N, C-alpha and C positions, 0 to 999 in steps of 0.2 A: 376547423375551413370548411368550406363549399367545397369537396372536389371534384362532383360532377360541373359543375358552372365553371371552376377553373379549368376543366379539360377541354368544354365548351369552348370558352373565351380563347384558349389556345389555336383550335381547329384554322383561322383565315391564317395563320401565322405559318401552320406547319404545311397547310397547302401552298405557300408561296415558296418555302423550303423543299417540297416535291417537285414543286415545275423546275426548282434551280437545279434540284440535284437529275432530272431527265436531261436538263437545258446547260449543262454548264459553258463557263465561258472556255476559248481554247486554252489549251496546256501552255501555251506560249507567254498567254497574258499576265500581266504583272497581277493582275487582282486574284488569281486562281486560288493563289496559296492561302489568302484571305476568306475567299469562297471556302476550299475544303475546311479550313478553320471552324468556319462558321455552321456548315451543316454536321461537322462535327460534334460541335456544344447544341445544336439544336437535337440532333439524336438523342445524348446524352441526356437533357433535361427533359425529352420524352420519354425515355426510358426510367428514370425516376419518378416521373410520375406515375409511370405503368406500375412500378414497386409497390406505392403509396395504394393504387389502386387495388393490387393483390392483397395487400397487409389489410385493407378492408374490408376483402370480400368480395369485392367487382371483380372476379375472374373475365368476364365475358369481355367487360369495359377495358380491362387490362390488357386482353390480346389484342383488341383495335388498337391501341396506342402502341403497344408493340410493333407492329405490325405498321405503323406510320412510323416509328424511331427507324426501323429497318431501310424501308425506302427512301428513308433522308439518308442515313449512311449504312448502305451494306454489310461495310467490314465492321459495325460496332459488336465485340466480342460480348460485351454483357447483354445485349439484346440477343445474341444468338443462343447464350445459356437458357436465359429467361425463357425464349420460346420454348427450348429442348426440355427445359421442367415442366412447362405447363402443358407441352404434347406427351407426356410421359404418363400425365392422371386424366387427358381428355386428348382426342384423336384430332389433330388438325389437319387441314388438307396437304399442308405443307410439310408434314412430320419426316415424311422419307427424303425429302430434299434438303431440310435440316440435318436430319442425321448423317448424311452424305455427306454435306460440308464440314461436320463435326468429324466426322472419320478422316477425311483428310486435311483437316487442319491441323489435328493435334502433335504430329510432329513438326508441324512450322512455326507453330507460338514460337515471341520472342520476348524480351525482357516485358515489353507493357503489360503481360499478364499479371505482373505483381505489382501493379498500379492500376486496375479494372476502375474505384470507384473515383479516381480522378480523371483516367480518358475517355472510360466509355460509360460509365455510373455504374448504380449498385446492382447486385445480385442477390437474387429472389433465394430464399433459402441458402446462402453459401455454403454452410456447412454440411449439407447433403452432396454437394459436388466435391467437399473435402475428403468424406466417408467412402468416396469414390476413388480416392488418390492423387486428387487435386488439388493440393494445398494453399496453392496461389489462390485459390476463390476465395480466400478471406480478406484479400484486398480490394474485394467488392461488397464485403460486408456493411450493410449501414453502422455504425456505431450504437446509436440508437438501439436497433433492432439485438443487438449482439450483446448489450447489457441486460436488457430485459428478458434474454435467454439464458442467461447463465443462471447458475444455482445461488440464491442468495445465502449462503455458509457461514458466511461473516459479515459482522458489521461494517460499514465504512472505517471505524476506528479500527477494529482488529485486524484489517484488513492491511491497513496503513502500518499496525506492527509487523503482520506479520513479512509483508514485503520489505521492511527494514531488517526483519533475521534472515532473508535470502539474500539480501544484496553481503551484507556482513558475510553469511556463509560462502557468497560466490566472491567475496574480499571485492566489491563493488561500490562499500559503504562510504559516505564522503564526496561523491561526484554523480552531478546528475546522470542518470541513465540515457541514452539515446533513444529516441523513440521508434516506434516502427518503420514509421517513412522513413527513415534512415537506411535501415537493413534492407526495407524492401529496393530503395535504391541502388543499393549493393548489389540485390540478387537480379535487377534490373541488366545489372553490367554483366552478370556473371551468373548464369541459373544455378552453377555447382558448388558455390560459395557457400561451404557447410558450416563456415564459422556465423553468417549470418544468420542460418537457420536455426542455429543453439542461442543465438542473441533474442532469436523471435521465442526459440523455445523458452527461456528462463523470463523474458517479458511476461508470458503466457502464464509462468507460475506465479509471478508477482501480482497478477491481478484474480489469480483463483480460478485461472480458465485451462482446467486440467486437458478437456478433449484437445483444445488448441495445441499444448505442448507437446503432448504426444503425436500430436499429428505432423507438429516438425520435427520430433526426433525418429519418426518413421520417414520422415523426407531425407533427413540428411545421411541415414543408416542408406538410405537405396543411392543416394549420390554417393556412396564411397568413403564412407567415415565410419570407422573400425569400433565395432560395437562397446570396447572398453574404454570408449572416450564420453560414452553415453551414461556409464555407470554411474556416476555420482548424480547426474543429471535425474536418473529413475528414482534415487532414492531421494531429493530433494520431492521430487514428486509425490511419493507416497507420504512423505511428510505434511505437504500438503492436501494430502488428500484425507490426512488423519490419522494415517498407519505410521505414527512415529517411530513406536516399537520396531516394525520392517524398517523403516529408516535406517536406526541405530545400527541395527544389525547387520544391514547392507553396509553401514558407512566403517564399521568395525572390520569386517570384511576387507574394503577396501583399502583401510590404513595400511593392513598387510602388507596389499599388493602393490601399493601403490604411495609407501610412507613418505617420500618427498611433498606429496602432495597438499600444501597447505590449506587448501578449502576444505578436503575430508577435514582435518584434525579442527578445522573451524568449527564446521557442522558439528564435530562429536562435541566439542565444550558447549554450544549454543542449545543443543538438542536434549541431552543429558543431564540427567539431575545432578546438584554440586557434589552430593555426597558419593556419588558413584565415582568408583576409581577410576574409571573411563575420562571423566571429565579433570581430574588433577593429571592423569598423563597427558592429555590436549593440551592441557594449559601449558605445561611445563614443554612441552613441544613447541606450541607457538612461540612461547616468551624466548627459547632458546634459538630460533630461528627467524624471528620478526625483520632483523635486518632494516633494511629500506624499503617496507613494503608499508606505503600509508594505511591504506584501507587495514590491513591489518595491527597496526598499531592503533588504530581510531576503533576499533571493534574489541579489541583488547581493553583498551580504554573504558567502552560503555560498559563491558564484564562488570570490570573493576567499582564502578562507578553504583551500577546494580546491588550491588555485597557490600556497599560503604568502604571500601578499601581506597582509602583516600589516596594515601602516598602510591601503591600501585599505579592507582588511574593515574596520578600527577606524574609519575616518572613517563607513563606511557604516553601520557600529552605532550609532554615537554619534547620526546623523540620524534611525534608526531608534526609539531610545529618547527623542529629543526629542519623535516623534510619539506615540509611547506608554510613558509611562516605566514599564508594569506589564506589558509584551510578555515573557511567559517566554522565548518562542524567542530574544528579541534577547539578553536577559542569560544562555541557557546560552550562546551562540554568543563571544557577549563574554569569559564566563566562560573557553571553550575558547581563545580567542586572548590571555586574558592569562596561559594555563599556557603556553603557546607561545614567549611571549613575557617569560617568567618576571617579570613585572609584578607584583607582588606586592600594590600598593595596589591596582590594578585587580580584581586575582582577587578581593580582599576585598570589593570592592565590591559585585563580581558574585554572589557567594555570598550577601553580606546580602542584596541586593535577591529573590534566588532561595527564601534560608529564611524571608523573612516573609512570603512565600504560601505556600511549603512546607516544614514543618519537616523533614520526612522527605526532602526532594531528593536524587537520586543524586550530585549533584557533590561536593557535601559528599566525598565518600567516594571520589569521582577525586580530588579535592585532597588527602585525607588519603591517600591510596596512594601519591602522588605523593613527597608530602615522608615518608615512611616513606622511601622510594627511594632519595631523594637521599641520605640517612641512611646508606644500605647495610642499613637492616634491613627485608630482603626479605620475613620472614615475618610483620612487621606490616602491611606492603603488600598482600599476597596476601590479608592477612584484610579490609582496608578496600576493595579490590576486590570482593569476593565479597561483601560485604555491599552494593557500590553492584549489582550485576548484580540483586539480588535484587528490586529497584526499577525497574530499567531494564534490557533489553538495550542501553546503549548501545557503538555500534562500539568508541570511544574505549576505554571499560571494560574490552570484549574483548579489542583488542589489548593492554591493558598487562598483566591479567590472564597470558594465551598467554606474554606476556616475559618475566614473571616467573618462571611453572613453567617455562619455558625455562632461566634465570639460573640457577635451585635445582637444576637437574638430575633436575625432576621429570616427570610423565607426558608425554614429547612429542609422541604422539599427540592426548592432549587439550589439549596447547598450540595443534596445527596445527588442529584442529577449532574451537578457539574465534576463531583469526584466520581462518580461511575463512569463519565466520561475519562477523566483521565487516568482513570485503570483499565480501562480498554485502550487507550492510546500505547499507554506504557505499563504492562501488566507486572507486577510481583514486587509493586515498591513499597517497604514498609509504611513510611511516610502517609503513604495514601490510606491504607488500612488503618493506621491510625486515628486519621480525620474521619473515614465513615464511621469507624466504631464509636469515638465521638459523637458524630451527626445520630447515631442510631441511640444512642445512650440519651439523649434529649429529646428524641421521638418517643421513649418508652420503648424499643424496639430492643430490650436489654439482650437475648438472647443471641442477634446480629450482631450487638456489640461485640456481645464476648466473644465470637467466632474472631472478628478483627482482630480486636485487641490478642488475641491468642496467637492471630496468623502474625502481626505485626512484630508478636518476640521472637516467632520463629526465624523471621527472616532479620532482625537487628539486636536481637538480644532482649535480658532483662532489663528494663529500666523503672524507676520510683515512680515517672508519667505515666506510663503502660498499666505497673501496677494498682495503683491508685485506680484507675479506669477499670480495671480488671475486676477489683474490688467491686464498684459501685455497679458495675453488669451484676455480680454474684446476687449484690442486693437486691437490686431492682427485679432479679428473676425469683427473690425469695430465700436463697442459700445462704443465711445470715451465718451458718458456720465459717463457708470458704471465704465469705465478705470479713468476717472477724479475723479471721487467721490473716488474713494478707492487711489487714487495717494493724492490727499488732505488731506484724514484722514491720509495717514502714513507720509505727511510732517510735522505734528503735532506733532509727537515722534520720531524724528530722531536718538535718543540717543538708540531707539532698532534696528537700522540700523547697518551692516557695511559697510566697508568705499566703498569696491564696489558695495552696493545695494543702498547706498546712492545717490552714482555717476547716476545707473542706474535710479534711483526713478528723480534725476534731469533731467536727459533727456527725459524721457518718460514726465516730466510735459512741458518741452518747445515745445515739439511735437504735446502736446493735448491741449495747448492754443491758 
């Protein structure tokens, strides 16, 4: 964009707007409200162009554009903030006047300060105002600028997974969270609404914006929220910051202080290791108290699914569906479970419930692809999985397509990229480690294959398929002794291998003898 040319083309229009501001029609004139709105909008657009100039480094040009915006609509709060910000780095002739106006205005600001971008335009360096205690300045931050300034500490896929964990911990999983505009609208009505401030804090945590989360906590405390009400949020902020051990210690203390808060127990379950006694205690507590809490039931089902505890997962999902028979999340998880357990009646019922709400639901292609795969038609299975991925980048679909590409001897780097994405979107799934290990094996990356197969066994237990693949990885690494030991053990139980695996085992034993 040629910003200087755009600014120059706007000048005739701005001159007309300035004349209109100097010589408005009388208050009684029916046109006056429309004229005010036009001036407000023209000032907002000029302000936003000035912010673009500032971001491009043209501060002299931005100052002049902001002055135009101020003459068009002197009450534009974003313009005032932007000129004040400029005045703190470069002395302006009007700096004293601006500072005096700002000093007199702070106690009179109304709800519209929570809607700056829409009402008045963008605020340049909004976070600097937040640091001075004006948390509502976030409402004027340009979204693209905010995104570029946050630390990219996680990939998009990892951030999605982290957001899911937070939703589960806050017992909000299974329902779309309201966006920031909703809560800012609440604050426009009541600037002391601490529930809205803490909701904004949680949204900030979901997008890995710790600075914003802490600012909203500080504002809520300043508005009278008791310190004990934010202790859980502080613990979750520690987790987002990467200090999970610190978060767990805080949560353990909170579980003793507030044993009735199910969020605390859910966070302990999600953040602690499965072998940790705290994990088992948290799971028991939540199962005993679940009751009619739909998000809790869904989160527990998710935990059981990740552990391949199919019966427990199904029991939780049945309770969730009893609470809300139209909940998409519950039916999607039930379909996944039914597929794993090869329970066709349950799978058909789950898909029927999902397709009744969304005829193009991605899971129908997952089911179709698995059916083709079991019949040995890999080409049709691949086509079905690709159709499903056009609708959602679901981890299971990504893994399945990677597996098909690997089996068909296709593009192995592409297959590896697919399963890596699946693992970022949903870490810790044993089947994904198994798929990636098989791809590494075919690519000759034997040590990486060994690590993946061992991790898969840690998560789902030993299986003949994994042991055979592990033996092949040992052979590839040159560790013939370990490979031979595993191969001999597998040869003692041939009935647990399919025909292809038996052939592969026989050939490996010939090579190793």
